[in-house]
N, C-alpha and C positions, 0 to 999 in steps of 0.2 A: 504494499499499499504506499502510495506517495503522499507526503505531507508538505505543507508550505514551508516548513523550516529545513527541508532537505537541500542539499547542495546539488545544483544542476549537473555538474561534472559527475558526481557519484550516481545520479539517476541514470545518465546516459551511458556510463561504463557498464551498468547492470542491465539496462533496457535500451539499447541503441535504436530499437524500433520506434521509440517515442520521439526521436529527433524531428520528424516532420511536424509534430504538433508545436514544437518550439519554433521552428521556422515559420509556421503559419501565424504565430503571435508576433512575428517581427524580429525574433532573435536569430539573426543570420550569421553570427560569429560564434558558433557553438564551441569552437576550440580555443577562443580567446581566453586570456587569464581571468576576465570577469566571469565568464560562464563557468569556468572550472571552480570558482570559489564563491559564487553568488547563490543565495537561496532562491527557491521558486518564487517566494513572496516578494523579494527584492526585485527580481527580474520583471515580475508582473507589474509592480509599481513603476518601474522605469519605462515600460512599454505600454502603460495604460490599459492593462488587462485585469479583469476581475480575478483575483487569485483563487477564490473559492470555486468559481466556474472552471477555471483552467485545471485545477487539481481534480475536479470531478471528471473532466475530459480525459485526463492522463489515466486515472484509475479505471475508467470505463474501457479505455483502449487496452489496458493490462488484462482485463477480464474477458 
């Protein structure tokens, strides 16, 4: 289960199939240092995305 406080780099290391969802939200530099150390909640704030909705999308994709 993905949570808002998880680091994006860790999520993608374990679930690379979720990368398209991050790209769709406007996060195009998934390998950059920010993505490697940023939480999902932080990235959503920067990209103007509702964190709760995005987390729901990620978890739905995993199921």
